[in-house]
C-alpha positions as CSV (number, residue, x, y, z in Angstrom):
1,M,134.9,-20.3,53.4
2,S,136.9,-20.0,50.4
3,E,140.3,-19.8,49.8
4,L,142.1,-16.3,49.3
5,R,143.1,-15.4,46.0
6,V,147.0,-14.3,45.9
7,A,149.0,-12.9,43.2
8,L,152.9,-12.3,43.3
9,V,155.3,-10.7,41.5
10,A,158.4,-11.4,42.7
11,E,162.3,-11.2,41.6
12,G,162.9,-14.8,41.8
13,P,161.4,-18.2,43.3
14,T,163.5,-18.1,46.5
15,D,162.0,-14.7,47.3
16,A,158.2,-16.2,46.1
17,V,159.0,-19.1,49.0
18,V,160.0,-16.6,51.8
19,I,156.9,-14.0,50.9
20,E,154.5,-16.9,51.1
21,A,155.5,-18.4,54.5
22,A,155.4,-14.9,55.6
23,L,151.6,-14.3,54.3
24,K,150.8,-17.8,56.0
25,A,151.3,-15.9,59.5
26,L,149.9,-12.5,58.4
27,L,146.5,-13.6,56.2
28,P,143.6,-14.6,57.5
29,R,142.8,-17.9,56.3
30,S,144.1,-20.1,53.6
31,F,145.0,-18.9,50.1
32,V,146.0,-20.1,46.8
33,L,149.2,-18.3,45.7
34,T,149.6,-17.6,42.0
35,L,153.2,-16.2,40.8
36,L,152.8,-14.0,38.3
37,Q,156.7,-13.4,37.7
38,P,158.9,-14.9,37.3
39,E,156.3,-16.8,34.8
40,S,157.4,-19.9,32.7
41,T,155.7,-18.7,29.7
42,A,157.2,-15.5,29.4
43,I,160.7,-16.0,29.6
44,E,161.3,-13.2,27.6
45,R,160.7,-10.8,30.6
46,G,163.8,-13.1,32.5
47,G,164.3,-13.2,36.0
48,G,165.8,-10.6,39.0
49,W,164.4,-6.9,39.4
50,G,164.9,-6.5,35.6
51,G,161.9,-9.1,35.2
52,V,159.7,-7.4,37.5
53,L,160.4,-4.1,35.8
54,R,159.5,-5.8,32.6
55,W,156.3,-7.3,34.2
56,C,155.1,-3.5,35.6
57,L,156.1,-1.9,32.0
58,A,153.8,-4.5,30.1
59,F,151.1,-3.5,32.9
60,A,151.4,0.2,32.8
61,E,151.2,-0.3,28.8
62,R,147.5,-1.9,29.5
63,G,146.7,1.4,30.7
64,S,144.7,0.3,33.9
65,A,144.5,2.6,37.2
66,T,145.1,-0.4,39.4
67,F,146.5,-3.8,39.5
68,E,142.7,-4.7,41.1
69,A,141.6,-2.9,38.0
70,D,143.0,-5.2,35.5
71,P,140.7,-7.1,33.6
72,T,143.3,-9.8,32.6
73,M,143.9,-10.3,36.4
74,P,140.5,-10.9,37.8
75,G,139.2,-12.2,41.0
76,F,142.2,-11.4,43.3
77,D,141.9,-10.8,46.5
78,L,145.9,-9.6,47.1
79,F,148.7,-8.3,44.9
80,V,151.7,-8.2,46.1
81,I,154.9,-6.9,44.1
82,H,158.3,-7.3,45.4
83,A,161.4,-6.0,44.8
84,D,164.5,-5.6,47.3
85,A,165.7,-2.4,48.8
86,D,169.3,-3.3,46.7
87,V,167.9,-2.5,43.5
88,A,169.0,1.1,44.4
89,E,172.2,0.3,44.2
90,C,172.0,-0.9,40.6
91,S,171.5,1.1,37.5
92,Y,168.6,1.0,34.7
93,G,171.3,0.2,32.5
94,D,171.9,-2.9,34.3
95,V,168.9,-4.6,32.7
96,S,169.4,-3.2,29.0
97,R,170.3,0.0,27.1
98,D,166.1,0.1,26.2
99,V,164.6,0.0,29.3
100,A,167.2,2.7,30.0
101,D,166.0,4.9,27.0
102,I,162.6,4.2,28.3
103,A,163.6,5.3,31.9
104,E,164.7,8.6,30.8
105,R,161.6,9.5,28.6
106,R,159.3,8.5,31.4
107,G,161.1,10.1,34.0
108,W,161.5,7.3,36.6
109,S,162.9,7.6,39.6
110,A,166.6,7.8,39.7
111,L,168.7,4.8,39.9
112,P,171.2,4.1,41.4
113,S,170.2,6.4,44.3
114,P,172.3,5.4,47.0
115,Q,171.2,6.2,50.5
116,S,172.5,5.6,54.0
117,C,171.8,2.4,56.2
118,P,170.7,2.8,58.7
119,P,167.9,3.5,58.7
120,P,167.0,0.7,56.0
121,G,163.9,2.1,55.1
122,A,165.7,4.9,52.9
123,S,166.7,2.4,50.4
124,A,163.7,0.8,50.5
125,D,161.7,4.0,49.7
126,V,163.3,4.5,46.7
127,V,162.5,1.3,45.5
128,R,159.1,1.7,46.3
129,A,159.2,4.8,44.2
130,C,160.3,3.1,41.4
131,L,157.8,0.2,41.5
132,L,155.0,2.7,41.3
133,D,156.8,4.4,38.2
134,W,157.5,1.2,36.4
135,A,153.4,0.2,36.9
136,G,152.5,3.8,35.8
137,L,150.8,4.4,39.2
138,G,150.3,7.0,41.9
139,Q,149.8,5.1,44.3
140,A,149.2,1.4,45.5
141,G,145.5,0.2,45.6
142,R,144.1,-1.1,48.3
143,K,144.5,-4.3,47.7
144,T,148.5,-4.0,46.4
145,V,150.8,-4.2,49.2
146,I,154.2,-3.2,47.9
147,C,157.3,-5.6,49.1
148,V,161.0,-4.3,49.6
149,P,163.1,-6.0,52.4
150,S,166.2,-4.2,53.2
151,K,168.7,-5.4,51.9
152,A,167.3,-8.5,50.1
153,I,164.7,-11.0,51.3
154,D,167.2,-13.5,52.4
155,A,167.6,-11.0,55.6
156,W,164.0,-12.4,56.3
157,L,165.1,-16.1,56.1
158,V,167.9,-15.4,58.4
159,A,166.2,-13.5,61.2
160,A,164.1,-16.3,61.6
161,V,166.5,-19.3,61.8
162,L,169.4,-17.8,63.6
163,P,169.3,-17.4,67.4
164,D,169.7,-13.9,69.4
165,G,173.5,-12.5,69.6
166,H,174.2,-14.3,66.1
167,K,177.2,-11.9,64.2
168,L,175.2,-11.6,61.0
169,L,172.0,-10.2,62.8
170,T,174.0,-7.1,63.3
171,N,172.9,-4.5,61.3
172,L,171.1,-7.1,59.3
173,E,169.2,-4.7,57.2
174,C,171.9,-3.2,55.9
175,K,174.4,-5.8,54.8
176,L,174.9,-6.4,51.2
177,N,175.3,-10.0,50.4
178,V,173.2,-11.4,53.0
179,A,172.7,-14.4,51.1
180,S,176.5,-15.4,50.2
181,Q,177.0,-14.6,53.6
182,A,174.3,-17.0,55.1
183,E,176.3,-19.3,52.7
184,S,179.3,-19.0,54.0
185,L,178.5,-20.2,57.8
186,P,179.8,-22.6,60.0
187,K,178.3,-26.0,58.9
188,G,175.0,-26.4,61.0
189,Q,174.1,-22.8,60.4
190,R,174.8,-22.7,56.6
191,I,171.6,-21.5,54.6
192,R,172.4,-22.3,50.7
193,K,170.7,-19.8,48.1
194,A,168.2,-23.0,46.6
195,V,164.8,-23.5,46.2
196,K,165.0,-26.8,48.0
197,C,166.5,-25.2,50.9
198,Y,164.3,-22.0,51.5
199,R,161.3,-24.5,51.4
200,D,162.6,-26.2,54.2
201,Y,163.3,-23.3,56.0
202,A,159.5,-21.9,55.5
203,P,157.8,-23.4,58.1
204,T,160.2,-22.2,60.3
205,I,160.0,-18.3,58.5
206,T,155.8,-18.7,59.4
207,A,156.1,-19.9,62.9
208,E,158.9,-17.5,63.8
209,W,157.4,-14.2,62.0
210,S,156.9,-12.1,65.0
211,V,160.6,-12.4,65.4
212,V,161.1,-11.5,61.7
213,R,159.1,-8.4,62.6
214,A,160.7,-7.2,65.8
215,R,164.2,-7.6,63.9
216,C,163.6,-6.5,60.2
217,T,161.9,-3.0,60.5
218,Q,160.2,-3.7,56.4
219,A,159.2,-7.0,57.3
220,E,157.2,-5.1,60.0
221,R,156.2,-2.6,57.3
222,F,154.8,-5.6,54.8
223,S,153.5,-6.8,57.9
224,T,151.2,-3.7,58.6
225,D,150.4,-3.4,55.0
226,V,148.9,-6.7,54.5
227,E,147.2,-6.6,57.5
228,T,145.7,-3.1,56.2
229,A,144.6,-4.7,53.0
230,F,142.1,-7.1,54.9
231,Q,140.6,-4.5,57.3
């Protein structure tokens, strides 16, 4: 049986590591992951959520009804589009003045749009709506999963590696700057925000994914959406 093909649009390379590790726990067979964003030959888009926005905008301008129908991206079995829920606290002007103007002209979901947390799903829903707006879609396609960790995907790594009762796990999905807090932990628990470090932890994320699902509501939502795409 051939390997699955997964296309990923993500804020950055550490995010891609975590998502790939999660997919290894979720997908029915082995897969090849293609990182569409950030992409080394399209550095003008930049990284972070602004890079995701620009990628989605470029897709919208091609006029395809879904990612699955876009002739420039043939043959993928799954599309994963990622941005963190903390984007709800940001402004389009943080990306550029031009992007702020486009947002106003196209009537995109407003940013900033801060929400109370808990529940973590409130900010995640804001960002999910933004991702669809940026891509010009009314809804995700059958093989498209919108991935919005709260407040950031670093929470999923923290949930995988820290023991029960650790103080950082309290209200984990409602903490801003989880990555910096993880970097400030005592030696032996410290988690550096670096691709190599995240890759070292990737097997743990895969092995402990059921724990992550139990600790993070948006990891559970992502998991359910991936599983539904393969039913």
